[in-house]
PDB file as gemmi writes it, atoms N, CA and C in Angstrom:
CRYST1    1.000    1.000    1.000  90.00  90.00  90.00 P 1                      
ATOM      1  N   MET A   1     110.245 126.352  16.531  1.00  0.00           N  
ATOM      2  CA  MET A   1     109.946 126.772  18.551  1.00  0.00           C  
ATOM      3  C   MET A   1     108.786 127.168  18.810  1.00  0.00           C  
ATOM      4  N   LYS A   2     108.214 128.335  18.108  1.00  0.00           N  
ATOM      5  CA  LYS A   2     107.720 129.143  18.562  1.00  0.00           C  
ATOM      6  C   LYS A   2     105.937 128.138  18.485  1.00  0.00           C  
ATOM      7  N   HIS A   3     106.311 126.889  17.153  1.00  0.00           N  
ATOM      8  CA  HIS A   3     104.802 126.090  17.867  1.00  0.00           C  
ATOM      9  C   HIS A   3     104.657 125.446  18.615  1.00  0.00           C  
ATOM     10  N   ARG A   4     105.993 124.519  18.620  1.00  0.00           N  
ATOM     11  CA  ARG A   4     105.809 123.629  19.992  1.00  0.00           C  
ATOM     12  C   ARG A   4     105.346 124.313  21.213  1.00  0.00           C  
ATOM     13  N   ILE A   5     105.779 125.361  22.269  1.00  0.00           N  
ATOM     14  CA  ILE A   5     105.882 126.315  22.998  1.00  0.00           C  
ATOM     15  C   ILE A   5     104.555 126.596  22.961  1.00  0.00           C  
ATOM     16  N   ILE A   6     103.700 126.713  21.895  1.00  0.00           N  
ATOM     17  CA  ILE A   6     102.089 126.813  21.944  1.00  0.00           C  
ATOM     18  C   ILE A   6     101.269 125.338  21.892  1.00  0.00           C  
ATOM     19  N   PHE A   7     101.786 125.003  21.262  1.00  0.00           N  
ATOM     20  CA  PHE A   7     101.479 123.219  21.737  1.00  0.00           C  
ATOM     21  C   PHE A   7     101.556 123.031  22.754  1.00  0.00           C  
ATOM     22  N   ALA A   8     102.571 122.949  23.173  1.00  0.00           N  
ATOM     23  CA  ALA A   8     102.939 121.911  24.885  1.00  0.00           C  
ATOM     24  C   ALA A   8     101.951 123.467  25.969  1.00  0.00           C  
ATOM     25  N   VAL A   9     101.762 124.590  25.723  1.00  0.00           N  
ATOM     26  CA  VAL A   9     101.109 125.179  26.508  1.00  0.00           C  
ATOM     27  C   VAL A   9      98.961 124.837  26.383  1.00  0.00           C  
ATOM     28  N   LEU A  10      98.761 124.508  25.357  1.00  0.00           N  
ATOM     29  CA  LEU A  10      97.415 124.474  25.078  1.00  0.00           C  
ATOM     30  C   LEU A  10      97.231 122.562  25.384  1.00  0.00           C  
ATOM     31  N   MET A  11      97.836 121.819  24.716  1.00  0.00           N  
ATOM     32  CA  MET A  11      97.953 120.385  25.165  1.00  0.00           C  
ATOM     33  C   MET A  11      98.194 120.326  26.884  1.00  0.00           C  
ATOM     34  N   SER A  12      99.161 121.128  27.462  1.00  0.00           N  
ATOM     35  CA  SER A  12      99.366 120.982  28.994  1.00  0.00           C  
ATOM     36  C   SER A  12      98.021 121.714  29.335  1.00  0.00           C  
ATOM     37  N   PHE A  13      97.971 122.483  28.954  1.00  0.00           N  
ATOM     38  CA  PHE A  13      96.333 123.211  29.856  1.00  0.00           C  
ATOM     39  C   PHE A  13      95.091 122.373  29.757  1.00  0.00           C  
ATOM     40  N   THR A  14      94.802 122.024  28.509  1.00  0.00           N  
ATOM     41  CA  THR A  14      93.857 120.571  28.384  1.00  0.00           C  
ATOM     42  C   THR A  14      93.717 119.796  29.024  1.00  0.00           C  
ATOM     43  N   LEU A  15      95.242 118.700  28.846  1.00  0.00           N  
ATOM     44  CA  LEU A  15      95.014 117.759  29.964  1.00  0.00           C  
ATOM     45  C   LEU A  15      94.879 118.014  31.465  1.00  0.00           C  
ATOM     46  N   SER A  16      95.828 119.093  31.552  1.00  0.00           N  
ATOM     47  CA  SER A  16      95.381 118.880  33.542  1.00  0.00           C  
ATOM     48  C   SER A  16      94.227 119.722  33.843  1.00  0.00           C  
ATOM     49  N   LEU A  17      93.487 120.279  32.936  1.00  0.00           N  
ATOM     50  CA  LEU A  17      92.531 121.287  33.756  1.00  0.00           C  
ATOM     51  C   LEU A  17      91.359 119.457  33.462  1.00  0.00           C  
ATOM     52  N   PHE A  18      91.514 118.841  32.468  1.00  0.00           N  
ATOM     53  CA  PHE A  18      90.325 117.833  32.758  1.00  0.00           C  
ATOM     54  C   PHE A  18      90.713 116.676  33.949  1.00  0.00           C  
ATOM     55  N   MET A  19      91.875 116.262  33.930  1.00  0.00           N  
ATOM     56  CA  MET A  19      92.789 115.265  34.403  1.00  0.00           C  
ATOM     57  C   MET A  19      92.844 115.684  36.060  1.00  0.00           C  
ATOM     58  N   SER A  20      93.043 117.286  36.202  1.00  0.00           N  
ATOM     59  CA  SER A  20      92.675 117.345  37.464  1.00  0.00           C  
ATOM     60  C   SER A  20      90.925 117.472  38.287  1.00  0.00           C  
ATOM     61  N   ALA A  21      90.002 117.891  37.136  1.00  0.00           N  
ATOM     62  CA  ALA A  21      88.785 118.019  37.424  1.00  0.00           C  
ATOM     63  C   ALA A  21      87.999 116.351  37.855  1.00  0.00           C  
ATOM     64  N   TRP A  22      88.910 115.528  36.995  1.00  0.00           N  
ATOM     65  CA  TRP A  22      88.261 113.963  36.989  1.00  0.00           C  
ATOM     66  C   TRP A  22      88.688 113.367  38.654  1.00  0.00           C  
ATOM     67  N   ILE A  23      90.324 113.953  38.983  1.00  0.00           N  
ATOM     68  CA  ILE A  23      90.610 112.933  40.450  1.00  0.00           C  
ATOM     69  C   ILE A  23      90.074 113.754  41.074  1.00  0.00           C  
ATOM     70  N   THR A  24      89.901 115.087  41.191  1.00  0.00           N  
ATOM     71  CA  THR A  24      89.131 115.925  42.541  1.00  0.00           C  
ATOM     72  C   THR A  24      87.706 115.043  42.543  1.00  0.00           C  
ATOM     73  N   TYR A  25      87.132 114.318  41.381  1.00  0.00           N  
ATOM     74  CA  TYR A  25      85.744 114.162  41.470  1.00  0.00           C  
ATOM     75  C   TYR A  25      85.897 113.355  41.995  1.00  0.00           C  
ATOM     76  N   VAL A  26      86.920 111.895  42.126  1.00  0.00           N  
ATOM     77  CA  VAL A  26      86.984 110.955  41.916  1.00  0.00           C  
ATOM     78  C   VAL A  26      87.361 110.857  43.717  1.00  0.00           C  
ATOM     79  N   ASN A  27      88.077 111.880  43.905  1.00  0.00           N  
ATOM     80  CA  ASN A  27      88.657 111.359  45.645  1.00  0.00           C  
ATOM     81  C   ASN A  27      87.648 112.229  46.187  1.00  0.00           C  
ATOM     82  N   MET A  28      86.271 113.103  45.558  1.00  0.00           N  
ATOM     83  CA  MET A  28      86.059 113.926  46.760  1.00  0.00           C  
ATOM     84  C   MET A  28      84.806 114.054  46.299  1.00  0.00           C  
ATOM     85  N   GLY A  29      84.162 113.687  45.353  1.00  0.00           N  
ATOM     86  CA  GLY A  29      82.767 113.599  45.110  1.00  0.00           C  
ATOM     87  C   GLY A  29      82.371 115.044  44.416  1.00  0.00           C  
ATOM     88  N   ALA A  30      80.809 115.235  44.223  1.00  0.00           N  
ATOM     89  CA  ALA A  30      81.029 117.052  44.384  1.00  0.00           C  
ATOM     90  C   ALA A  30      80.403 116.853  45.099  1.00  0.00           C  
ATOM     91  N   THR A  31      80.903 117.948  46.158  1.00  0.00           N  
ATOM     92  CA  THR A  31      80.801 118.571  46.769  1.00  0.00           C  
ATOM     93  C   THR A  31      80.660 120.246  47.067  1.00  0.00           C  
ATOM     94  N   PRO A  32      80.451 120.776  48.167  1.00  0.00           N  
ATOM     95  CA  PRO A  32      79.924 122.282  47.338  1.00  0.00           C  
ATOM     96  C   PRO A  32      81.244 122.957  47.102  1.00  0.00           C  
ATOM     97  N   ASP A  33      82.504 122.661  47.509  1.00  0.00           N  
ATOM     98  CA  ASP A  33      84.159 122.684  47.452  1.00  0.00           C  
ATOM     99  C   ASP A  33      84.351 122.869  46.316  1.00  0.00           C  
ATOM    100  N   PHE A  34      83.956 121.619  45.744  1.00  0.00           N  
ATOM    101  CA  PHE A  34      84.316 120.984  44.557  1.00  0.00           C  
ATOM    102  C   PHE A  34      85.708 122.024  43.676  1.00  0.00           C  
ATOM    103  N   VAL A  35      84.814 123.031  43.033  1.00  0.00           N  
ATOM    104  CA  VAL A  35      85.320 124.316  42.202  1.00  0.00           C  
ATOM    105  C   VAL A  35      86.262 124.440  42.891  1.00  0.00           C  
ATOM    106  N   SER A  36      86.982 124.917  44.079  1.00  0.00           N  
ATOM    107  CA  SER A  36      87.585 125.137  44.934  1.00  0.00           C  
ATOM    108  C   SER A  36      88.790 124.270  44.684  1.00  0.00           C  
ATOM    109  N   PHE A  37      88.686 123.091  44.813  1.00  0.00           N  
ATOM    110  CA  PHE A  37      89.495 121.854  45.132  1.00  0.00           C  
ATOM    111  C   PHE A  37      90.213 121.680  43.669  1.00  0.00           C  
ATOM    112  N   TRP A  38      89.398 121.574  42.825  1.00  0.00           N  
ATOM    113  CA  TRP A  38      89.698 121.715  41.364  1.00  0.00           C  
ATOM    114  C   TRP A  38      90.807 122.321  41.136  1.00  0.00           C  
ATOM    115  N   MET A  39      90.533 123.745  41.602  1.00  0.00           N  
ATOM    116  CA  MET A  39      91.170 124.984  41.053  1.00  0.00           C  
ATOM    117  C   MET A  39      92.596 124.745  41.289  1.00  0.00           C  
ATOM    118  N   SER A  40      92.562 124.714  42.701  1.00  0.00           N  
ATOM    119  CA  SER A  40      93.704 124.765  43.643  1.00  0.00           C  
ATOM    120  C   SER A  40      94.582 123.451  42.992  1.00  0.00           C  
ATOM    121  N   ALA A  41      93.891 121.763  42.327  1.00  0.00           N  
ATOM    122  CA  ALA A  41      94.883 120.980  42.191  1.00  0.00           C  
ATOM    123  C   ALA A  41      95.549 121.296  40.464  1.00  0.00           C  
ATOM    124  N   TRP A  42      94.853 121.825  39.788  1.00  0.00           N  
ATOM    125  CA  TRP A  42      95.020 122.440  38.913  1.00  0.00           C  
ATOM    126  C   TRP A  42      96.241 123.937  38.362  1.00  0.00           C  
ATOM    127  N   VAL A  43      96.484 124.321  39.669  1.00  0.00           N  
ATOM    128  CA  VAL A  43      96.981 125.328  39.407  1.00  0.00           C  
ATOM    129  C   VAL A  43      98.622 124.502  40.055  1.00  0.00           C  
ATOM    130  N   LEU A  44      98.855 123.806  40.663  1.00  0.00           N  
ATOM    131  CA  LEU A  44      99.806 122.884  40.683  1.00  0.00           C  
ATOM    132  C   LEU A  44     100.053 121.746  39.477  1.00  0.00           C  
ATOM    133  N   ALA A  45      99.006 121.301  38.359  1.00  0.00           N  
ATOM    134  CA  ALA A  45      98.974 120.251  37.585  1.00  0.00           C  
ATOM    135  C   ALA A  45     100.067 121.143  36.526  1.00  0.00           C  
ATOM    136  N   TRP A  46      98.797 122.464  36.015  1.00  0.00           N  
ATOM    137  CA  TRP A  46      99.269 122.925  34.593  1.00  0.00           C  
ATOM    138  C   TRP A  46     101.169 123.051  34.301  1.00  0.00           C  
ATOM    139  N   PRO A  47     101.591 123.768  35.544  1.00  0.00           N  
ATOM    140  CA  PRO A  47     102.944 124.044  34.832  1.00  0.00           C  
ATOM    141  C   PRO A  47     103.956 122.311  35.083  1.00  0.00           C  
ATOM    142  N   ALA A  48     103.941 121.797  35.877  1.00  0.00           N  
ATOM    143  CA  ALA A  48     103.880 120.286  35.798  1.00  0.00           C  
ATOM    144  C   ALA A  48     103.939 119.665  34.233  1.00  0.00           C  
ATOM    145  N   ALA A  49     102.946 119.853  34.140  1.00  0.00           N  
ATOM    146  CA  ALA A  49     102.240 119.300  32.839  1.00  0.00           C  
ATOM    147  C   ALA A  49     102.588 120.039  31.403  1.00  0.00           C  
ATOM    148  N   GLY A  50     103.054 121.142  31.440  1.00  0.00           N  
ATOM    149  CA  GLY A  50     103.419 122.284  30.635  1.00  0.00           C  
ATOM    150  C   GLY A  50     105.272 121.328  30.466  1.00  0.00           C  
ATOM    151  N   ILE A  51     105.691 121.782  31.503  1.00  0.00           N  
ATOM    152  CA  ILE A  51     106.948 120.713  31.763  1.00  0.00           C  
ATOM    153  C   ILE A  51     107.265 119.875  30.757  1.00  0.00           C  
ATOM    154  N   ILE A  52     107.079 118.587  31.143  1.00  0.00           N  
ATOM    155  CA  ILE A  52     106.283 117.666  30.560  1.00  0.00           C  
ATOM    156  C   ILE A  52     106.453 117.518  29.259  1.00  0.00           C  
ATOM    157  N   SER A  53     105.204 118.368  28.866  1.00  0.00           N  
ATOM    158  CA  SER A  53     104.838 118.400  27.093  1.00  0.00           C  
ATOM    159  C   SER A  53     105.164 118.792  26.395  1.00  0.00           C  
ATOM    160  N   PHE A  54     106.733 120.094  27.219  1.00  0.00           N  
ATOM    161  CA  PHE A  54     107.203 120.652  26.512  1.00  0.00           C  
ATOM    162  C   PHE A  54     108.869 119.473  25.840  1.00  0.00           C  
ATOM    163  N   ILE A  55     109.469 118.951  27.042  1.00  0.00           N  
ATOM    164  CA  ILE A  55     109.755 118.018  27.327  1.00  0.00           C  
ATOM    165  C   ILE A  55     109.814 116.899  25.978  1.00  0.00           C  
ATOM    166  N   ALA A  56     108.815 115.680  26.434  1.00  0.00           N  
ATOM    167  CA  ALA A  56     108.677 114.784  25.784  1.00  0.00           C  
ATOM    168  C   ALA A  56     107.779 114.723  25.110  1.00  0.00           C  
ATOM    169  N   GLY A  57     106.896 116.344  24.694  1.00  0.00           N  
ATOM    170  CA  GLY A  57     106.076 115.960  23.318  1.00  0.00           C  
ATOM    171  C   GLY A  57     107.355 115.454  22.202  1.00  0.00           C  
ATOM    172  N   PRO A  58     108.071 115.998  21.340  1.00  0.00           N  
ATOM    173  CA  PRO A  58     109.161 115.963  20.509  1.00  0.00           C  
ATOM    174  C   PRO A  58     109.319 114.189  20.477  1.00  0.00           C  
ATOM    175  N   PHE A  59     109.902 113.816  21.399  1.00  0.00           N  
ATOM    176  CA  PHE A  59     110.268 112.088  21.751  1.00  0.00           C  
ATOM    177  C   PHE A  59     108.600 111.369  21.356  1.00  0.00           C  
ATOM    178  N   LEU A  60     108.530 111.485  21.749  1.00  0.00           N  
ATOM    179  CA  LEU A  60     106.679 110.914  21.795  1.00  0.00           C  
ATOM    180  C   LEU A  60     106.020 111.311  20.058  1.00  0.00           C  
ATOM    181  N   HIS A  61     105.828 112.224  20.070  1.00  0.00           N  
ATOM    182  CA  HIS A  61     105.336 112.371  18.108  1.00  0.00           C  
ATOM    183  C   HIS A  61     106.327 111.708  17.575  1.00  0.00           C  
ATOM    184  N   GLY A  62     107.707 111.238  17.552  1.00  0.00           N  
ATOM    185  CA  GLY A  62     108.377 110.230  16.892  1.00  0.00           C  
ATOM    186  C   GLY A  62     108.206 109.189  17.242  1.00  0.00           C  
ATOM    187  N   PHE A  63     107.973 108.490  18.630  1.00  0.00           N  
ATOM    188  CA  PHE A  63     107.953 107.508  18.534  1.00  0.00           C  
ATOM    189  C   PHE A  63     106.421 106.714  18.038  1.00  0.00           C  
ATOM    190  N   ALA A  64     105.083 107.661  18.137  1.00  0.00           N  
ATOM    191  CA  ALA A  64     103.876 107.829  17.643  1.00  0.00           C  
ATOM    192  C   ALA A  64     103.973 107.307  15.950  1.00  0.00           C  
ATOM    193  N   GLN A  65     105.049 107.895  15.688  1.00  0.00           N  
ATOM    194  CA  GLN A  65     105.798 108.006  14.094  1.00  0.00           C  
ATOM    195  C   GLN A  65     105.859 106.639  13.760  1.00  0.00           C  
ATOM    196  N   LYS A  66     106.681 105.755  14.379  1.00  0.00           N  
ATOM    197  CA  LYS A  66     107.372 104.795  14.233  1.00  0.00           C  
ATOM    198  C   LYS A  66     106.289 103.839  14.540  1.00  0.00           C  
ATOM    199  N   ILE A  67     105.597 103.662  15.421  1.00  0.00           N  
ATOM    200  CA  ILE A  67     104.426 102.849  15.861  1.00  0.00           C  
ATOM    201  C   ILE A  67     103.199 102.533  14.942  1.00  0.00           C  
ATOM    202  N   ALA A  68     103.186 104.279  13.840  1.00  0.00           N  
ATOM    203  CA  ALA A  68     101.886 104.238  13.198  1.00  0.00           C  
ATOM    204  C   ALA A  68     102.283 103.813  12.055  1.00  0.00           C  
ATOM    205  N   ASN A  69     104.316 103.736  11.374  1.00  0.00           N  
ATOM    206  CA  ASN A  69     104.533 103.469  10.344  1.00  0.00           C  
ATOM    207  C   ASN A  69     104.355 101.691  10.071  1.00  0.00           C  
ATOM    208  N   LYS A  70     104.584 101.227  11.609  1.00  0.00           N  
ATOM    209  CA  LYS A  70     104.540  99.696  11.280  1.00  0.00           C  
ATOM    210  C   LYS A  70     103.635  98.602  11.454  1.00  0.00           C  
ATOM    211  N   ILE A  71     102.430  99.909  11.766  1.00  0.00           N  
ATOM    212  CA  ILE A  71     100.655  99.178  11.768  1.00  0.00           C  
ATOM    213  C   ILE A  71     100.097  99.495  10.243  1.00  0.00           C  
TER     214      ILE A  71                                                      
END                                                                             
């Protein structure tokens, strides 16, 4: 369980950080306030990504294993 929590925190941190940066850039471009808007988006995205990673992670890991075994 400890591993699952740590993995969910690290994975959600990484994905939400980069995805919020990308979406903020696509929507706003490289404006002077980019970092401020990006951090606001990331603060909202990380908790949601963490919960999704924790809940969906085991299912998706098993599903990926089934797919990998078939190919």
